[in-house]
N, C-alpha and C positions, 0 to 999 in steps of 0.2 A: 504493500499499500504506500502511495506516495505521501510525502510530508515529513516533517521533522519531529512531530510530537512523540514523546516516550510514554511507555506505560507508567501509570502512576497509581499509588495506593488510594483507595477510596477514603474520603474523610468520614468520620462517625457522623450518623444522621441524628440531630438533635430533635427532640419532641417539640412540636410547635405548641405554644401556649394558646389558651382561648382567644386572647386578643388578636391573634394573627388569622383567625378563621376568615375574616372579611378579605384579607389578602389572598388567602388560599382558595377563595371562591372562584378563582379563575385557573384555567389550565396553564401549565408552565413550560410548554414545549415550543411555543411559537410567538415569542414576544420580542419586539425590536427595542433597542436602547441606544447603544453606541456602536459604531463601526470600528472594529479594531484591525480590519484589513483595508488596504487601499486598493479599490477596484482598478485604479490605473496601473497597478503592477502586473495585471495580467497580459498574456500574450496579446498582441495587436489583433490577430485573427479571431481570437476568442472574444475580445471586446466588441468586434464588429458583428460577430454571430449573435451576441446577447442583446444587441440593440433591437428595438422593435421592428426596424425596417429589415434587419438581417434575419430575424425569425420569420418575417412574412415572405421573404425571398426563399428561404429554405423550405418552408411548408408548401409554398406555391410550386416549387420544383418537384417535391415528393408527390403532390397531388396531381400535377400534370403527368408525371410518369405512371401513376396509378391509372389514370384514364387511358393513357396510351396503351398500357399493357392489357388492360381488361377489354378495351374495345378493338384491339388489333384482331383482324380477321373474324369478327364476331358473327359474320355470316356463314362461317364454316364450322361444322358441316351443316348443310341445308337439309338436315334430316333430324328426326326425333332421336334425342340422346338420352340415354339412362332414364331417370325419373321424370324427365319431361312428359314421359308417357302418362304420368299421373297429374302432375301440377299444371301442364298445359291443358290437359282434359278438363281439370277443375275450373279453369278460366273459361273454357267453352261452355261449361254447364251454367256459369254465371250469366253469360251473354245469352244463352237460351232459356235461362230461369228454371233449369231442371234440377231437382233435388238430387244431391250426391251425398255420399258419406265418406269421411276420412278421419283418421286418428289424430290429425293435427288441427288446432284452431284456425280460424278462417282469415286472419288479418292479412297475412302475406299472399294467400290466394286471392283475396278481394283486390289487393293491389295489382296482381297479374291480370285479373279480369278488367280492372280499370284501365291498365296499360293496353290490353287488347282492344277495348272500346275505343281508346284514344287514337290508336294506329289504324282503325278501320277493320278489325277482325270480326267477322260475323258469327263465329262460333260454331260453324258448321263442320269443321275439321276437328276430328275427335281424338287425335293423337293415340291411335289404337296400338301401334306397334313401333318399337325401336327400329329405326332405319326408314320409317315412312317419309316421303319427300315433301318438304315445305314448298318448294319451288313449283312442283307439279300441281299441287293443291292450292297455290296462290295464297299462302299464309303469311302475313306480315310478321314473321317470327323475330326479325332483327329488332323491331320496336318492342317486343315483348321481352327479349333477352336484354335490351337496353336498361330495363328497370334494375335487375340485380347488378348489372354492370356499374350503373351510377351509384347504387348504395355500397357496392364493394369498394369502389374507388374513394367515396367519401369517408369510408372507415379509416383510411390512412391519415387524413388530417385530424380525425377524432383521436386516434391513438397518439399522434403528436401532441394534440392539445391536452390529453390526459396527463402525459409526462410533464408537460410545461407547467400545468395547474398544480402538479404535485411538487413543484420546486426544483425540477431537473433542468439542466442547461439545454441550450438548443441542440448541441451535438448529441447528448444522451437521448433527447426526445427523437431526433432523426434516426438514431441507431435503433430504437425499438420499432419506429414506424417502418424502417427499411426491412426488417425481418418479415413483416406481414406484406409490405409492398412487393417484394421479389419472391413471394412464396408461390410455388406452382399450384399447390392445392387450393389456396385462397383464390388465385386467378381463375383456375378452372371451374370452381364452384360459382364464381361470379359472372360467368360468361353464358350461363345457361338458365333455363326456366326452373330454377330450384329454390328452395326455401332458405338455405343457409346464409346467403349473403344478407337478406333482410334480418334474420335472427342475429347474426354477429354485428350488423351495423347498430341495431337498437340496443344490444347488449353493451356495446362500446359507449353509446350515448348514455345509458343508464350509469355506467361507472363514472363518466365524466360529470354528469349532473350531481351524483352523490358526492363527488369530491368537491365540487363547487359549493354544495350545501354544507359539507363539513368545514370548509374554509370560512364560513360565516358564523361558526359557533359562538363567537364572542359578540355577535350582533343578533342573538337569538330573538326570534319573533318579529324581526324587521321584515319589511316588504321583500327585500332581496332573499332573505332566509326562507320565507314561505314560498317565494317563486321557485327557488331551486329544490325545495322539498317536493313540491307538487309536481315539478318537471321530472324529478326522479320517478315519482309514482307513474306518470303517464308513460315515460319511456319503458319502465318496467313492464307495464301492461302490454305495450306494443311488442316487447321481446317475448313475453308469455303467449300473446296472441299470434306470434309468427309461427312457432313450432312447439310441440308439446314439451320438448326438453328446455324450452325457455323458462320453465318453472324453476329451473336451477338458478337462474338469475334472481328470481323472486326470493329464493332461499338465501342466496348470498347476501343480499341486501338485508334480509331479515335477521341474520346472524350478526352482521355489522351493527345494526340498530340495537339488537339486545346488548352487545358489548358497550355501545355508546350509552344506553340507558343505565346499564350497570355502573358506568363511571359517574354519571349524573346523580345516581342514587347515594354516592359517597357523602356522608354527613360532614366531612371536612370541607367539601366544595359547595354542598347545597344543604344547609341544615333544615330547611323547610320542605315537608313532603308535597305541599301544595305546588312548589316549583317543579318537582318531579312529575306530578300528575299533569301539569300543563305540557310538559315535554312529551310525556307518553300519549296524551290525547292528540297533540299536534302530529305526531308521527303516525298514530293510528289512522287519523284522517288522511294525511298525505300518502301514506304507504300501504294502507289497506283499503280504505273506502274508495278513494280516487281511482286506484288501479282496477279495483273490481268493477266499478262503474264503467270504466273505458272498456274492460274486458267484456262485460255484458253487452256494451254497444256494438262490438264486433259481431256478436251472435245475433243481436237484433236486426242488424243490417243483413247478415247472412240469411235469416229467415224471411225477411222482408223481400229479398231478391228471389230466393228460390221457392216460388209459389207453385211450380208445376211438378207433375210426377216425373221421377227420373230414376237412375240406376241405384240410388241410395234408399229407395223406398223400403225394400225388403228387410233392411237393417232396424227399421223403426217399428214401434208398436202400431196396432191397427188404428187406434185413436189419432196418432200422429199422421199416419198415412192418409186418413180421411180428410186431413186439412189441405191436401194437395190436389190442384186441379187436374183432372185426367187420370187420376189414380184408379187402378183396376178395382180396388176394394170399394171405392167410391161408386164406380160405374156398374160393377158386376156382382156386388155382394148380394147373396140371397139367404133368406132364413131357411134353415134346415128343418124339415118335418120328419116325423117317424115314418119308417119304411122307405125313405129316400135312399137311393144308392149313390155313394160318394167315392171320391178318391182323397186320401190323406197324405200330406207331405210333411217331412221334417224341416222345421224352420231354417236350422243351420246347414245341414248337408243336402237338402232338396231332394232326397230320395222319397219314393212312394212307399207307403206301407203295402206289403206284397206277400202273397202266399202262393204255393203250388202243390202239386200232389207228392212231390219228393219229400222224404222223410230225413230226420237226422240220423246219423249213423249210430250203430249200437254203442260203439266206444270211440272216444277221441284219441288224438295222438298222445295225450298225457295219461291215458289209461282210464279216465272218468267214463262212467256209463251214462248215457242219455235216456230220455223217455221214448225215443224213436217216434216221436209225434211228428205231425206235418210241419214242415219248415214254415216259419214266418220270418221274412227278411226285408231289407230295404233295397229297392230297385230303382235305378236311375232313369228308366225309360217307361213310357205310359203304355200299358196294355191291359187286357181285361182281368189279368190276375191281380190287378190293383183295386178292383171293385169290391166295395163293402157296403152292406145295408145296415141301417140303424133300426134295431128291434127294441120295442118298448118293454119295460118291466112293470108297467102299471096299466090300469084301464084308461082307454082314450075316449073322448067324444067322437062321434061319427064325422064331425067336420068342424071347422073353425080354428081359432088360434091355440085351442087346447092341444093340438097336434104338433105343435112346435117344440123342438127339443131346446131345453133351457139349461142355464148355469146350474151345476150340481145335481143334474138329472142322472139317474143310474140307468144304464143301458146294456144291451147285448150288441155285439158287432159280428155280423154274419158275413163270412167270405162267399161271394155269390157264386163263383165257378165250382167250388168243392162243397158247398152247402154245409159249412162247419163254422162253429162260433169261435171267435178269438178267445184264447184262454192263457193264463199264466199261472204257474204253481211253483212250489218249492223244490225245483230241480235247477241245478246250476246251468247257466248258459254256456254255449259252446266256447266262447273266447274268454269270458270273465266269470270265474267260478263264484265270485262274490254276488253276482246279479242273477236273477231268475230268467229261466228259459221261457220264451213265448212260443206257443203252438196253437192248434185248433182242436175242436172236439165236435164230433157229429152232431148236426142239428137235432136229430130225433132221439139221441141218447140224453136223458135228463139227469143221469146219475151224478154229473158234475156241474149242475146248474149254477151253484154259487161261484165256482171258479171261472164262470164266464161273465161275471158282472163287473162293469167298469163305470166309474163316475166321470162325467165330463165336467172338468174345472176350467172355466173361461178365465183368461188373464185380464186383470184390471176391470173386473165386472162387478155387478150387483146382483142380488137375488132376483131370479125371474127374467134375467136378461136372455134374449134369444141367441142361440148359436147360429152363427152365419158362415157362409162360405167366404173365402178370400180374407175376410177381416176378423174372423173369430179365432185368434190364437188360443190354444187350449193345451191342457195336459190331460192324459187319459190314465186315472188312478185306479188300480185294481182294488176292488172293495174288501175282499178277505184279507190280502196281505200288504195293502197300502203302498205297493211299489208303483212307480211311474213309468209308463212305456217310453223307452229311450233307445237311442242309437248312437253310434260313433263311426268314425271314418274307417276303422280297420276292417279289411274284407275277410270274409269266411273262405275256407279252402275250396278246392274244386268240386267238392261233393255238394256245395250250395251255389256253384257257378260263379264264385267270387263276388257274390252280392253282399250287402251289408248286414251286420248282425242287429237284430232287434232283440233287446232284453229289458228286464224289469229293474230299474235303478231304485235302491232301497231308500233313497232320499226323495220323497214324494214332491218336494218343492225344487228339485234340481232345475235350474234355469235353462239348461240345454235340452231339457226333456220337453221341448215345445213343438207343437204340431199345428198345422191349419188344413182346412178343407179346401183342396185346390179346385174341385168341380163337383157340382151335383149332376150325376149322370142321367138319373131318371127319378120319377116319383114312384109311389107305391103301385100305380097302374102300368109302369114301364114307359110312361110318356116323358118326352123331354121337358125340362123345367124352364119356363120362361119367367117373365116378371109376374110376381104373384100378387096381383090386384093391389091392395092398399100397402103392400110391403115393396113397392117400387123404390129403389135406392134413391136417396136425395142426390140431385144433380149439382147442388151447390156445395163447395167445401164447408166442412164444419170448422168450428173455431176451437182453439186450445190455448190455454194460458201460457204466455211466454215463458215463465219460469219453470213450468212443468216440462215444456219442450226443451229448455236449456238443461235441466237436470237429467232428462232422459239421454240427451245427446252426450253430456259430460260422462255419464256412466259408461255408455257404449264406447266412447273414445278410449277410456281407461282400460276397459276389458279387451278391446281389440288390439290396443298397443301392447298389452301384456301378452296377447296371444300370438305375436309375430315371432314364433319360435322355430319356424321351418328353416332348415339348413339353406345356405346360400354359398356359392363357390367363393364369393369375395368377402364374406363375413370375417371378422377378425376379433381377437380378444383385446380388451383395453390395455393389458400389460405391454402390447406391441406397438401401440399408437405413438408414444413419444419418440420412439426409435425408428420410426418408418419402416417397420419390417414387412408391411403389405399395403397395397393400394386396392383400387377398384377399376376394373375395366368399364368404362362408360360407353364406348363406341367403337365399332371396327368396320372397315371396308376392305374386304378380301382382295378385290381386283388391284387396288392401288396400295395395298398393305399400310393403310393409314389407321390409326387408332388414338383414342383419347384414354389415357390412364391416370386416374387421380392419385397423385403422389406428391408429397411436399418437397420443398427445397431441403436437400440433405444438410447443407451447411447451416442453414437457419435453425432447423429443428434440433440438430445435435448441439448447436450453440445454446439453445434453450435448456437442453437436458443438463449440460455442463453448469450452466448459470444456476439452474435449480439446485444442483448438488452443491455448488459453492455457497449459495445462499444459506441453505440448511446447515452447512458446516460452520459458516460465520456465526449464525445464531447459537449453534451448539457451543462453539469455542467461547463466545461471549458469556454465556451462562456459566460455563466452567470457571473462566477467569474471575467473574464476579463473585462466584462461590468462595474463591480463595482470596478475596479482598483486592484483586487487581482490576483496574478500570482501563481497558485497552482502547476503548472507542470513546471519542468525545460525545457528550450528551446529545447535542443536536443531531449528529450523525446516527447515534443508536436510535433515537426517537423516530427518525426517518426510516431506518431499516425495520424496526418493529411495527410501527403504526402504518406508514404508507406502503412499503414493500410487502409488509405483513397482509395488508388488505389485498394486494394483488395475489399473494399466495392463497389466500382464502377464496378469491375468484377462481384461481386455477383448480384448487382441490375440489370445491363443491361442484364444479362443472366436470370433474374427472371421476372422482371416487365413487359416486352413485352407480356408474355403469358396471362396476365390479359385482353389484348386487342384482343385476338384471339378467333374466334368462332369455330375453328376446333377441332377434337378430341385431348385431352391432357392426358398425362400419368405421372406417378411419375418419370419415367426415364428422363423426360425433365428437371428435377430439378438437376440432378447429376452434370453438370458444376458448377451450383451455390453452390452446396454442397461442392465441392472442394474449392471454394473461401471462403466459411464460415469457413472452416477448417483452412485456412491461417489467417482469422480474429481471430479465437480462439486462435492461437499461439500468435498473437500480443497482445491480451488481457491478456493472462496469463503472458507474459513478463512484461506488465505494472503493473499487480497486485503484482508480486513477487519482482520487483525492481524499485527503483527510476531512475536508470541509464540504459543506453543502450550501445551496442557496437557502438562506434562512433569515427571517421567517417567510412563510407564504401565505399564512392565514391573515384574514382582514382583521385589523386591530379594533377592539371594542373599547367602550368608555372606561372600563375598569381594568384594562389589560395591564399586567405588570410588565415593565420593560425589561428586555434581556438584550445582550449584545447580538448584533446582527453579523452575518458573514455571507460570503458567496463561495461557490464551488470553483476552485482553481484547478482545471484539468490541464491547463497549458496547451502547448501546441500538439502534444502527443494525442489528445483527444480528437481534434480534427483529422490527424493522420490515420488514427486507427479506424475512424468512421469511414474515410474515403477508401482505404484498403479493404475493409470488411465489406463495403457495398460493391466494390469492383468484383470481389470473390463471389458474393451472393449473386450478382448479376450474371457473372460467368456460369455459375451453376444453373441459374434459371434459363439462360439461353441453350445450354447444353441439353436440358430436359424439355425444352419448348416443344419439340415435335410431338411428345406425349401429351403436352398440356393443350395445344391448339389443334391437334389432330392433323397436322400437315407440317411438312411434307411427308409422303410415304417413306418408309425405311425398308431396306433390304435385311435379310436375316442377321448378317454380321453387324450392321448398324443398330439393330434392335439389341443384340447381345451386348453391344457397347454401352447402351443406355441402362442396362440391367445392373445397376450399381450394388444391389444386394441380391444374393441368390434366392431370397424369399419373394422377389417380385415376379408375378406371373404375367409376363408380357406376351402378346400374340405376335406371331410370324418370326419367332427366333429361329435362328439357324441351328440345325442339329450338329453337335460336335461329333467328328468322326476321327478315329485313330488313324495316324499316318502310317503308311506302309514302311516297313524296315528295309 
């Protein structure tokens, strides 16, 4: 570490008398008094860079480079790339006003819809498949890609501003900004119709706004203080509303606020609890109420636009679906009468309840014995073996509404083709010994009548509600054993023609044991069912409370996000991310051997890993030294390391550690928010290595602020030299990897091998290595 200060023993800390409480009612880390350094002694270049004009020039250059790198060949490829197949499609649905379902909140997708509308996109191209041509289909995709490119470019000056507002010099701020500026992964994500650029931009703005708020802590409850508090809340909501993992930014600010409130609670600083509760209430309003209102607003706009039936209908409850124009439930839903013949489908897997004359084998592969009863399975295709008739278990009137099947009615279900009743009993199912086997029993054999009784339990219903086709989601509960008819995606062996197993789930309220009547085939006379007089479905959409719709969608988003557990060839473990051990293939074109491979700048990422290691080492060494009564770091520098760089470490950890607890698909782009935070830490570490001093203070002085000596960070000429050399190396690595980032030019096999800097990278079109003949 540069500088001439020597380690010194810490002086004993004297207990403050009660008369000093007023003085100690202010924090003592950021107060200006006298300048004991002469700013004119700094290197001339450093002096110029620290002027306002010099700083503006530097950030202007960085921002211009950011726009240049992110807009370079943004029209290539003119095909659907990676997850553009999803997020471009969602923009189309907004323009067509068709309801869709996604695990992510709507804010970033609303922006894409707005961008598409602005550039004249009509929404008729649906981004069905990776590789579909934009040019052929006349899609103004460049305008839609421009949105994330702009936000990704503007992230660079925000990173620079974060470092400057934190008290770092122009050189250090430019160092952190350059790591993000010349990063291939950030550039690749910012050039496509993807959510991450929006997420990272608003995350950076949240960090910036919170730092501005904290700098005003000595002017508490002033107009500026309130402005930056509420601004933090708004940006936090935008981050959360952009992508589901934006909730980690909310958690980060929440932890920082709890630490802040814990400090305010200190009786030596604020003897009055009224003062604490004022601060608590202000933060609760600015960082809970305001963000939640903004977040709700995104969904209000989302529901207000998506008023027509679309591909997301089937994820929602029948009540929700009936609020959408043109929804099949609204148009075709019919009340089910006793003796109607119907087809039933599983809500999640969409298979039909099916049976056929074939029977379960005597024994299964594990040696268990079956009932050898008639097979009941789930079948993906519509045929007559899916037809079931609803049989009453009570006396019915000759005609009228008394013949309608209603919520909680007990029924028998007759398989039409084999004239046998659906039955389940205490025999283990073929694939799941913990669940009951489903089979059938001959219609004319009444010896097992009770085992053929089922209760129709309609979801979200009231007593007496009619069971309807299309809209009547239900569970079929076996009366004697209370199991719920259920299925799962695993296929039965060849003896059941690889159809899906139907079994009895012992949890009668299992959410996935949900079915619906797909079609009423005929009534008791064998006639087709048309509109039944007064039961003609309403043609106008029903209304539903906004908060009920919001709560339903939030629950589904969480469930489906947690359910993304299927394997993916480019999924990776979080432990690999900081080291860039794997990337993601976004797009390939075989004829020209072009490809886009998401991977970061190896120099920048490994620099951040080293910086993180050094930072943790510095804190550990400082703790050990102070434990032994040695004070190796000046107080201002220590405060900056623990408080400011510590906040950056909090951002990094909160955006990284939770992924180790997730069982869903994970990809390297999930690390990009943490990578940005590690770039901030790298700048803080470089400043500590280059200088014993810091720019101090940076907080705005309040009316009762106790004055302390001021100082500046003197990094000399070595700082700008290191910055220039580092940026040249970063840029060289960026250019070297650019063909994989921009997807052009095409590379032959040997060139691809040269770009494969780590053996774990799975690049396309690599040349096979052959042994040379001796």
